[in-house]
PAZAPA-4460 file (N, C-alpha, C; in steps of 0.05 Angstrom, whole numbers, plus 32768, in hexadecimal, padded with zeros to 4 digits):
% residues 150
    n_x    n_y    n_z   ca_x   ca_y   ca_z    c_x    c_y    c_z   seq   type   mol
   82BB   7C3F   8551   82A2   7C33   8549   829D   7C18   8556     1      M     A
   82AD   7C11   856A   82AA   7BF7   8576   8292   7BF4   8589     2      N     A
   8288   7C0A   8593   8273   7C09   85A7   8258   7C12   859C     3      D     A
   824F   7C05   8587   8235   7C0D   857A   8221   7BF7   8581     4      I     A
   8213   7BFC   8597   81FF   7BE8   85A0   81E4   7BED   8594     5      K     A
   81DC   7C07   8591   81C1   7C0E   8588   81C3   7C23   8572     6      K     A
   81B6   7C1C   855B   81B5   7C2E   8544   8198   7C36   853E     7      I     A
   8194   7C4F   853B   8179   7C5A   8533   817A   7C61   8515     8      L     A
   8167   7C57   8506   8167   7C5C   84E9   814C   7C68   84E1     9      V     A
   814B   7C82   84DD   8132   7C8F   84D3   812E   7C87   84B6    10      P     A
   8115   7C7F   84AF   810F   7C77   8494   80F7   7C86   848A    11      V     A
   80FA   7C93   8473   80E3   7CA2   8467   80DB   7C97   844B    12      D     A
   80E8   7C81   8443   80E2   7C75   842A   80F2   7C7F   8412    13      G     A
   8102   7C94   8417   8112   7C9F   8401   812A   7C8C   83FB    14      S     A
   8135   7C8E   83E3   814D   7C7E   83DD   8163   7C82   83F1    15      P     A
   8167   7C9A   83FB   817C   7CA0   840F   8177   7C91   8429    16      A     A
   815E   7C90   8432   8158   7C82   844B   815A   7C63   8447    17      S     A
   8155   7C5A   842F   8159   7C3D   8429   8177   7C36   842A    18      K     A
   8188   7C48   841F   81A5   7C44   8420   81AF   7C45   843D    19      K     A
   81A4   7C57   844C   81AB   7C59   8468   81A4   7C40   8477    20      A     A
   818D   7C35   8471   8184   7C1C   847E   8197   7C05   8477    21      S     A
   81A0   7C04   845E   81B3   7BEF   8455   81CE   7BF3   8464    22      E     A
   81D6   7C0B   8467   81F0   7C11   8474   81EE   7C0A   8492    23      R     A
   81D7   7C0F   849E   81D3   7C09   84BA   81D4   7BEA   84BF    24      A     A
   81C9   7BDB   84AC   81CA   7BBE   84AE   81E7   7BB4   84AC    25      V     A
   81F7   7BC0   849A   8213   7BB9   8497   8222   7BBE   84B1    26      E     A
   821D   7BD5   84BD   822B   7BDC   84D6   8222   7BCA   84ED    27      I     A
   8207   7BC5   84EE   81FD   7BB4   8503   8208   7B98   8501    28      A     A
   820A   7B8E   84E9   8216   7B73   84E5   8233   7B72   84EE    29      R     A
   8242   7B87   84E8   825E   7B88   84EE   8263   7B8A   850D    30      K     A
   8252   7B9B   851A   8257   7BA1   8536   8243   7B94   854A    31      Y     A
   8231   7B84   853F   821D   7B77   8551   8209   7B8A   855D    32      G     A
   8203   7B9F   854F   81F1   7BB4   8559   81D3   7BAD   8554    33      S     A
   81C2   7BB9   8565   81A5   7BB7   8561   819D   7BD0   8551    34      D     A
   8188   7BCD   8541   817E   7BE3   8530   8161   7BE8   8537    35      I     A
   815A   7C02   8538   813E   7C0A   8539   8139   7C1B   8520    36      T     A
   8127   7C11   8510   811E   7C21   84F8   8106   7C31   8501    37      F     A
   8106   7C4B   84FC   80F0   7C5C   8504   80E6   7C6C   84EC    38      V     A
   80CC   7C6F   84EA   80C1   7C81   84D6   80AE   7C94   84E5    39      T     A
   80AC   7CAD   84DB   809C   7CC1   84E8   8086   7CCA   84D5    40      V     A
   806E   7CC6   84DD   8057   7CD0   84CD   8052   7CED   84D5    41      A     A
   8055   7CFF   84C2   8051   7D1B   84C8   8035   7D20   84D4    42      N     A
   8034   7D30   84E8   801A   7D38   84F4   8010   7D51   84E6    43      T     A
   7FFA   7D4F   84D7   7FF1   7D67   84C9   7FE1   7D7A   84DB    44      P     A
   7FE3   7D93   84D4   7FD1   7DA7   84E0   7FB8   7DA7   84D0    45      D     A
   7FA1   7DA1   84DC   7F88   7DA0   84CD   7F7F   7DBC   84C5    46      M     A
   7F81   7DCF   84D8   7F7A   7DEA   84D3   7F90   7DFC   84E0    47      F     A
   7F99   7E10   84D2   7FAD   7E21   84DD   7FA6   7E3D   84D6    48      N     A
   7F9B   7E4C   84E9   7F92   7E67   84E4   7FA1   7E7A   84F8    49      V     A
   7FB3   7E8A   84EE   7FC2   7E9C   84FF   7FD0   7E8C   8515    50      G     A
   7FCC   7E94   852E   7FD9   7E87   8544   7FC7   7E70   854F    51      D     A
   7FB0   7E6B   8543   7F9E   7E57   854D   7F9E   7E3F   853B    52      Y     A
   7FA0   7E28   8548   7F9F   7E0F   8539   7F88   7DFF   8543    53      R     A
   7F76   7DF8   8531   7F5F   7DE9   8539   7F61   7DCD   852C    54      F     A
   7F5C   7DB9   853C   7F5D   7D9E   8532   7F42   7D90   8537    55      K     A
   7F38   7D85   8522   7F20   7D75   8525   7F29   7D59   852D    56      V     A
   7F26   7D52   8546   7F33   7D3B   8551   7F2C   7D20   8544    57      H     A
   7F13   7D1B   853E   7F0C   7D02   8532   7F1A   7CFF   8517    58      Y     A
   7F17   7D12   8506   7F24   7D11   84EC   7F42   7D12   84EE    59      N     A
   7F4C   7D23   8500   7F68   7D26   8504   7F75   7D0B   850C    60      Y     A
   7F68   7CFD   851F   7F73   7CE3   8528   7F72   7CCF   8511    61      D     A
   7F5E   7CD0   8500   7F5D   7CBE   84E9   7F73   7CC4   84D6    62      N     A
   7F79   7CDE   84D1   7F8F   7CE5   84BF   7FA9   7CDB   84CA    63      V     A
   7FAE   7CE0   84E4   7FC7   7CD7   84F0   7FCA   7CB8   84EF    64      I     A
   7FB4   7CAA   84F6   7FB5   7C8D   84F5   7FBA   7C83   84D8    65      N     A
   7FAE   7C8F   84C5   7FB2   7C88   84A9   7FCF   7C8D   84A0    66      N     A
   7FDA   7CA4   84A8   7FF6   7CAB   84A2   8008   7C97   84AF    67      N     A
   8003   7C8F   84C7   8014   7C7B   84D5   8012   7C60   84C7    68      K     A
   7FFB   7C59   84BE   7FF7   7C3F   84B0   8007   7C3F   8496    69      K     A
   8006   7C55   8487   8015   7C57   846E   8033   7C56   8473    70      I     A
   803C   7C64   8488   8059   7C64   848F   8061   7C48   8498    71      Q     A
   8050   7C3A   84A7   8057   7C1F   84B0   805A   7C0C   8499    72      A     A
   8049   7C0E   8485   804B   7BFE   846D   8065   7C04   845E    73      E     A
   806C   7C1D   845C   8085   7C25   844E   809D   7C19   845D    74      M     A
   809C   7C1C   8478   80B3   7C12   8488   80B5   7BF3   8485    75      L     A
   809F   7BE5   8486   80A0   7BC8   8482   80AC   7BC1   8466    76      D     A
   80A5   7BD1   8452   80AF   7BCC   8437   80CD   7BD0   8436    77      S     A
   80D7   7BE6   8442   80F4   7BEB   8442   8103   7BD5   8451    78      V     A
   80F9   7BCE   8469   8106   7BB9   8479   8105   7B9E   846A    79      I     A
   80EF   7B99   845C   80ED   7B80   844C   8101   7B7D   8436    80      G     A
   810C   7B93   842D   8120   7B93   8418   813D   7B8F   8422    81      E     A
   8140   7B90   843D   815B   7B8E   8449   8162   7B71   844F    82      L     A
   817C   7B6C   844F   8186   7B52   8458   818A   7B55   8476    83      D     A
   8175   7B51   8485   8176   7B57   84A2   8178   7B3E   84B3    84      I     A
   817B   7B27   84A6   817D   7B0E   84B5   8195   7B0F   84C9    85      E     A
   818F   7B07   84E2   81A3   7B07   84F7   81A7   7B21   8505    86      G     A
   8199   7B36   84FC   819B   7B51   8509   8183   7B54   851C    87      I     A
   8189   7B5D   8534   8174   7B63   8547   8169   7B7F   8541    88      N     A
   814F   7B81   8539   8144   7B9B   8532   8128   7B9E   853C    89      F     A
   811F   7BB6   853E   8103   7BBC   8542   80FC   7BD5   8531    90      D     A
   80E3   7BDB   8532   80D9   7BF2   8522   80C5   7C02   8532    91      K     A
   80C5   7C1C   852C   80B3   7C2F   8539   80A6   7C40   8524    92      K     A
   808C   7C45   8528   807D   7C58   8517   8071   7C6C   852A    93      V     A
   807A   7C85   8527   8070   7C9A   8539   8065   7CB1   8528    94      V     A
   8057   7CC3   8535   804D   7CDA   8526   8058   7CF3   8533    95      S     A
   805B   7D08   8523   8066   7D21   852C   8077   7D2E   8517    96      G     A
   8088   7D40   8520   809B   7D4E   850E   80B4   7D3C   850D    97      E     A
   80BD   7D34   84F5   80D2   7D20   84F3   80EB   7D25   8503    98      P     A
   80F7   7D3C   8500   8110   7D42   850F   810C   7D40   852D    99      A     A
   80F7   7D4C   8537   80F1   7D4B   8554   80EE   7D2F   855E   100      E     A
   80DF   7D1E   854F   80DA   7D03   8558   80F3   7CF2   8557   101      E     A
   8103   7CF5   8542   811D   7CE6   8540   812F   7CED   8558   102      I     A
   8132   7D07   855D   8142   7D10   8574   8137   7D06   858E   103      I     A
   811D   7D07   8592   8111   7CFE   85AB   8116   7CE1   85AF   104      R     A
   8112   7CD1   859B   8116   7CB4   859D   8134   7CAE   85A3   105      I     A
   8146   7CBC   8595   8162   7CB8   8599   816A   7CBD   85B6   106      A     A
   815E   7CD3   85C2   8164   7CD9   85DE   8158   7CC5   85F1   107      K     A
   813E   7CC0   85ED   812F   7CAF   8600   813A   7C92   8601   108      D     A
   8143   7C88   85EA   814C   7C6C   85E9   816A   7C69   85E8   109      C     A
   8179   7C7F   85EA   8196   7C7F   85EC   81A4   7C6F   85D6   110      E     A
   819F   7C78   85BD   81AC   7C6B   85A6   81C9   7C75   85A4   111      Y     A
   81DA   7C64   859A   81F6   7C6B   8596   81FA   7C7A   857C   112      D     A
   81EC   7C71   8567   81EF   7C7D   854D   81D4   7C81   8540   113      Y     A
   81D3   7C96   852F   81BC   7C99   851D   81C8   7C97   8501   114      I     A
   81BB   7C86   84F0   81C4   7C84   84D4   81AC   7C8C   84C4   115      I     A
   81AF   7CA1   84B4   8198   7CAB   84A5   81A0   7CB5   848A   116      M     A
   818C   7CB7   8479   8191   7CC1   845E   818E   7CDF   845C   117      G     A
   8199   7CE9   8446   8196   7D06   843F   818C   7D07   8423   118      R     A
   8176   7D15   841F   8169   7D15   8405   8177   7D26   83F0   119      R     A
   8187   7D39   83F9   8195   7D4A   83E5   8185   7D61   83DB   120      G     A
   8176   7D6E   83EC   8168   7D86   83E4   817C   7D9B   83DC   121      F     A
   8175   7DAD   83CA   8186   7DC4   83C3   8188   7DD7   83DC   122      S     A
   819C   7DE8   83DC   819F   7DFB   83F2   8186   7E0C   83F4   123      K     A
   817B   7E14   83DE   8163   7E25   83DD   814B   7E16   83EA   124      F     A
   8147   7DFD   83E3   8131   7DEE   83EE   8135   7DE9   840C   125      T     A
   814E   7DE2   8414   8154   7DDE   8431   814D   7DF6   8441   126      R     A
   8153   7E0E   8436   814E   7E27   8444   8130   7E2A   844B   127      F     A
   811F   7E22   8439   8102   7E25   843E   80F5   7E0E   844C   128      F     A
   80FD   7DF5   8446   80F0   7DDE   8452   8100   7DD4   846A   129      V     A
   8118   7DDD   846E   8128   7DD3   8484   8132   7DB7   847D   130      G     A
   8142   7DAC   848E   814D   7D92   8489   814C   7D81   84A2   131      S     A
   813D   7D6B   84A1   813C   7D59   84B7   8158   7D50   84BF   132      V     A
   8168   7D48   84AA   8183   7D3E   84AF   8194   7D53   84BE   133      T     A
   8193   7D6C   84B4   81A3   7D81   84C1   819C   7D85   84DE   134      Q     A
   8181   7D84   84E3   8179   7D89   84FF   8181   7D71   8511   135      R     A
   817E   7D59   8506   8186   7D41   8516   81A4   7D42   851C   136      V     A
   81B4   7D49   8508   81D1   7D4C   850D   81D7   7D60   8523   137      I     A
   81C9   7D77   8521   81CE   7D8D   8534   81C5   7D86   8551   138      A     A
   81B0   7D76   8554   81A4   7D72   856E   81A6   7D56   8579   139      E     A
   81B4   7D44   856A   81B6   7D28   8571   81C5   7D24   858C   140      S     A
   81BA   7D13   859D   81C8   7D0C   85B6   81DC   7CF5   85B2   141      P     A
   81DC   7CEA   8599   81EC   7CD2   8594   8209   7CD8   858F   142      C     A
   821A   7CC4   8591   8237   7CC7   858D   823C   7CD0   8570   143      A     A
   822B   7CC6   855D   822F   7CCD   8541   8215   7CCB   8532   144      A     A
   8214   7CDB   851D   81FE   7CD9   8509   820C   7CD4   84EE   145      V     A
   8206   7CBE   84E3   8211   7CB7   84C8   81FC   7CBE   84B4   146      I     A
   8204   7CCE   84A0   81F2   7CD7   848B   81FA   7CCA   8471   147      V     A
   81E6   7CBD   8465   81EA   7CAE   844C   81DC   7CBE   8436   148      V     A
   81EB   7CC5   8421   81E0   7CD5   840B   81CF   7CC4   83F9   149      K     A
   81BD   7CD1   83EC   81AB   7CC4   83D9   81BA   7CB9   83C1   150      E     A
***
């Protein structure tokens, strides 16, 4: 764990992601790491009919921008609760499918670690809704993914 220069922390506002943020700050303080907090505003499908997806661009863009604004406020709130003094950090608000965006950012920016929360869905629920955490673990380009339980 000596070579942790860059840590990516996905934040969704859940208690688990808040705990992961706290853990990331502890690790960054110990190893002198930089942290990027990221939140992903889901991109909604406005209309989904069979194989055709129609998007009303003006309204669609407004929905995305509103979702990003809400996520940015949540991210600021989570970061505001952390003892982040002396830690070099930045934040990103992106839109898209959460697992895909987290993996893309991890690859593009060459993070060493991802530290993220796990909400604790039941096996039944995970089967139907999937798990962002499971997908990130499976596809992460990072040396390690640390998962913090709720």
